[in-house]
N, C-alpha and C positions, 0 to 999 in steps of 0.2 A: 345250149345243144350243138352240136356242130350238125349242119344241113348238106347231106350226098346227096348225088344223082347216081344212078345207079347206070352204065354200062354196059356195051358189050364186049367178048373179047378183042372182035377184029378193029374197036373203036380205041383199044389201047394204045395212048400214044407212048409212052414210057418207054426206053431200052433196058431188057431186062437185064443184061450183062451191067450197065451204070447203076439200077434200081438194087441189086442183090450184091454185088459184089463191092460196090464203091458205095453207094449210100447207107446200104445196108437195110434191115428187116426187122420186124419182130413178129416171133410166131406164139404164139396167145391160144390159150385153151381153158376151160374150166374143171373143175373135178368137185363134185361136192360142194359147190357153190362156192369154190374157192378158183380164183383165178390165177393164172402162172404165165410168166413171159421171160423169153429170152431173146438176145441178140442174134442175128444169124448173117452170115453173108456167103452161105455158101447154097445152090440150089438153081432153080430154074423153071421156066413155063416153054409151055410148048402143046403139041397132042398128041394123046397115045389112047389106044382103043377107040377112039371117035369121040374122044371126049377133050376138052379145053382142060389144063391140067397144069398144077404146081407141082414141084419136086422140091424137097427139101430132106434134110439131112440131121441127126442128131445123136450123138456120143450117148452112149446108156448111161453112163453116170449125170446127165443131165438132169435135174429135177422136172422142167418142161416135161421131158418125156411119160412121165408116169402120168400127166393131165393129157397129153395129146393119144396115148395109148387106151384112157378110160373114155374119152370122146368121140363121137361120130366125125364132129366138124370142129375145128379151129380157122382162127386169122391168120391171115400176113399181113402187114400194115407197114407203110410207108411214110417218112417222114424229112421235113428239112432238114437242113445243116442245124438249125438252130437246136432241135432236140439231140444232136450228138454227145451232149456229154450224158444225158438221161438216156440213153441206149447202150451207151459205153458201160453204164453204172449196173442194168438191169440184164447187162452179159456179162458182167465180172462177178456180180454176186447173187448167191443161190436162192431162190425163195426158202430152200430145206432148211439153211439155216438162219436166213431171215425173213419170216413169212412176210412181215409188212414192206417188203423192200419196195413197190411198187409206191406207197403214202410216200417216200421221201424221193419222189420225181415229179416232174411238172404233169405226167399223165393223169388223164380224166378217164377212169373204167366207164364204158359204152357196153352197150350187146345189141344186136341184130339176130333174130328167130333166133335168141338163147345163145349165140355165139360172141364171147368176150373180144372187144377192141378198146383203142383208145380214142376219144376223142381229137385229139393232136395229128391224126393222120390225115395225110391228103391223100393218100388211096388204102382201100380195105380190100381181102381177096377174101369173100368167106366159102371155104376149102369143105368137101366131104372128102372122108379117107376113102379111097381106093385099093392101095395094095401098101404095104410095109414088108422090106426085107432088110437084116442084116448086112451088111457088106462084108467081104471076108477076103485074104492075102492069095485065094486062090482065083480073085477076079482079074486079078492085075495079069495086063500082057506081060510077056517074057522081059521086052525091054524096057517096059517102065514100071521094072520092082523100087526102083528107088524112090515113086510116089507111097508106098507102104513104109519103105524105110524112114523118109519124110517126114509124113503124115500122121502114121502109127506109132511111135516108139513104145507106146505103153499096152500096144494091141488092142485100143478102146474103139475098135472098128462102128462108125457111123452107123445109124438104121437110115434107113432111105424109106420116104412116103411119097408117094404118087398120091395125089388129092386131084377131085376133080373141082375146079373153079366153078361155083354156084352162082357167084354175085360178085361184081367188080361195081365197088363205090368211089367217085371220087368226090372230094369236098366242094363244094360251089363256093366260089366268090365272095 
């Protein structure tokens, strides 16, 4: 089992633009004693409502959304590039159509405080949902309507989740 140390959000040294947008993350939750995960490359970290938060977005058709919606907590986890193939796989293959998709990866499921993550992660954020809202076309500014056209040709607007970061765990060397 991997060993982690907990750090304060102010001690986080990773660049969120690189971590989320370039390296990607896994969004993982549990429903009825089953875990599901998906790869995400959109989101952010910051401060909102005087809380350290992470923001992630999920399209309505994603199976992981059902897990996030029924859970109070979920994890966001980050990996080195040696896990890129596995991350691509769990992002491309739905757990709805292939329930055992995680077993076809090198990921080892683990839990902390009942929240699932994978032992191979370099960093794990344990998150508590605070707010969820469906994005909609009316929210795009008039001079940015092309973002709607480019990103939502099927009108499957993301749901945005704002979650308090309860713990940040860093893998010890």
